[in-house]
VEXLUMRO-471365 format. One record per residue (C-alpha): residue in one letter; x, y, z. Coordinates in steps of 0.1 Angstrom, whole numbers, plus 5000, padded with zeros to 4 digits. Each point is the difference from the previous one (the first is absolute). Example, Ala and Ser with C-alpha at 12.3 -4.5 7.8 and 13.67 -1.06 7.14 Angstrom:
! VEXLUMRO-471365
A512349555078S501450344993
***
This chain:
! VEXLUMRO-471365
G650673805819K504050045004A500649714977T498150194969E502550285005V503349784997L498849734973H501649984966A499649804970G501249645007E498850005038K497449945022V499250045034V499049695023V497250135027H499749855029A496849915027G497850305009V497350244995Y501450314980R497450295001E501150174969T499250034964V503449854982R501150224972P502649864977V502550284987R502049824966S499049764976G502249674993E501750024963S499149654985E498149675009Y503749895014K500550325021M496950045019I499550175030G498449745027Y497750065033E500249665016A498249875032A502049795021P499249644995G497749865023Q499750365017T496950204998V500850354987I496550215002V500050374980S496850185019G497950304989A499050035036E500850145035V499149885034L497350255016K501450065033T497350255008D497649975031W496549874991S496650145015V496249935003S498850134965I497950294998A497650014973P499750314973N496950135023K502950005026Q498349755026P501649635005F497849764980S501649685011L503049845020K500649764975L501350324975W503450175012Q501950284982T503050194999S502450244981L502350004976P503450115012E502450224979L501449794970Q503849934997E501950094970G499349824968T496649865011A496550204993N496450005020L498649774973F496850035019A499350364982L500549874966P497149844981N500549674980A499950184971T500250364996D498450244978R502950034979E500749624999M496249974989E500350244973L502849844987M497949694993P497150064979W498549665001A499450075035H498250314998D496949845015W501149935038K502050345003G498550125035Y498949665009E501249765024P502249805006Y502050244977T499750275022L500749855032P503350045015R502749764992G501949945033M499449645013I500549895038F501149715013Q499049775035N502549795009D500949944962R496449974993R498350254977M497450205007T497050084983Q499350364988V496550115003T498550324985E497650145030Y500950005037Y497249835010D500649704979L502949925025I497849845024K499049734974I503449904991S502549835024G503550094986S499050334981Y501450375000W498350344992V502250324992T498750395004A500250194970D503350195012G501549655001K501650105036T497649775023L499649634998H496849835009I500349595005H497949685007P502649785011F500149634994D498849795025E498550325019A504150055013D501250315017P502650134973N502050155030K501149655000E500649864966T502350134972I498350254978E501850084970V499350274971T500850014965V502350324994R501649894966Q498549944965H503049834988L502149735015L502649994971K500450244974P503050184979V501150315006S500150094961A497549904974G502049714977T501949845025S500949654988F501749645002I499149965038H499549685019L497550005025N499649635020G498749885034F498250345018R497149995017F498150324989E497350135019K497350265011A500250274972G497450284999N500350014964G497150204979F497549894972A501950174967R500649764972I503950094998G502350085028T498249825029G501749675005A501649925039V502949854979F500350224971V502949944969N499450414993G500149944957G502949805007H501049674982H502249675002W498149955033I500049655020I497450025026E500149625019K499449845029N498350305021N496850025017V497950294996R496750065023Q497950255015C500250284971N496950244998S500749944964V502249834980G502649815009I502849964972E500050254971I502249964968G499950144972A501950304978R497550265007V500450255027T497050244994E497249984975S500350094968S497750285002V502350205023S503649854987S502650214986V500849954963E503249875017E498249735022N498249884974K503349934976R501349845033V496949755000K500149914965A503949934998H499249805034P501149644999G498249865029A501549695010F498549905034I500049705015V497649955029K500149675018D499749815026N497950265024E497450015023V497150274999Y497350055017D497450215024C500250304972G497250194992T500050044962G502549814984G503349765002I502050074974Q499850264975G501650224977H499850224971T502349914967N501149665005L501949834972N502249685002T498949945036L499349665020V497550015030W500949645012N498749765031N498950305020Y497449895027I497550284999H496650025023D497850205022I499950304978G497350264989W499050045035Q499550384990D496849914982A501250274970E500049804969R497650254981Y502950224997W501749754975E503149965019C500049705020A501149634996A502449765018I502250064971K499450294975I502250074976L499750294969I501450004966D501649695001E502249854973N502549694999T498449945039I499549635019V497750005025C500649615012G499449765029N498350265028V497649895026I497350255004H496849995021N497850165023I499550314979Q497350254999A499050304981A503149924975S501149774976A502349735006I502050084972W499650344975L502150064972D498950354986W500250144969D501749934968I501449685012R502849834977N501449644997S499249955038R498949685019I498049925028T501049645008R499649735029N498350245024L497949835032I497450285001F497149905026N497550185027I499850354976A496750195016P497750134968N501650294980Y499350194969N503049874984G500049615006A503249815014V502150044970F499650344977I502050094969E499250364990A499950114967A502749794983Q500349994963V502449774995P500349645013N500349895036F500449655016I497749905034D500749625000N500149745027N498550215030F497949825026F497250215010W497649885029
***
């Protein structure tokens, strides 16, 4: 956080090993491809940016909604007062009514699960737990959790029937792991971090755990992004839906040069998408390893894929390895795609879905799909 305040164009910070429980908020842009601002993990060191905090409250035997103990396998605790810069994500649904209204293609699912479920996540010794919709379903699934409607009391069925007082239990309290302070922050190089445990929501725009916030000329490489409630990495020009954007914002997007390089990252265990973004010109998504995406099973709101980028021109999706995808496509280039190419990708173990492993939507000019391997 301190580094973001002092870096200027042409400088970089080298970050040493540790767990940094914060949202990184870049303050300034670089000035050109030759005078960028860099955030770099020290070579050979594991630098973790986490959206979770360790829960240090005491756990007791769970009391069911009928005010009686139900099973000695179940435990409960109350969420403590949150620190500055964090949020109670168990009191915030995956998609708010406002967010659903901004996505008319998703209106059929307003008021239904999983969109109405809390976006907060729980981890036991780094293992993601499964959220259930009814208290009494906890008994059926080891490694599950349920939260009361007010978002203040957590009930869990630990993995391996463990005593949570003897385990490391983490809860997500941040939606973004990296997000610039201002929209349009550009010429940023992000290299070598592990970003994990983001409790982000389902809105189409502005939800990525790592979010460029409408900037341009970003290089995002050699990062590990995992355990996100929705999307891992979000690129693209847009920061709001066009239906609510100001005239100035729409002009900025129209003039946006794009220029994103997203390469050599591993993105996995994300609920709806791996790499996503709206309006991507002159972009390269190259040699990423993306797997185990789509566990939210929310395909029918039409925003789910390992790679889903919209309004793409002069964009190449090349050399990516994508597998173990459910309720989502592997690659989805969405709407008015121009002069773009999907090539040399390895795609396998894609569960049945509505749009196929690769989907090119509403393209009226030539694009190219070649030399991919599908299994």
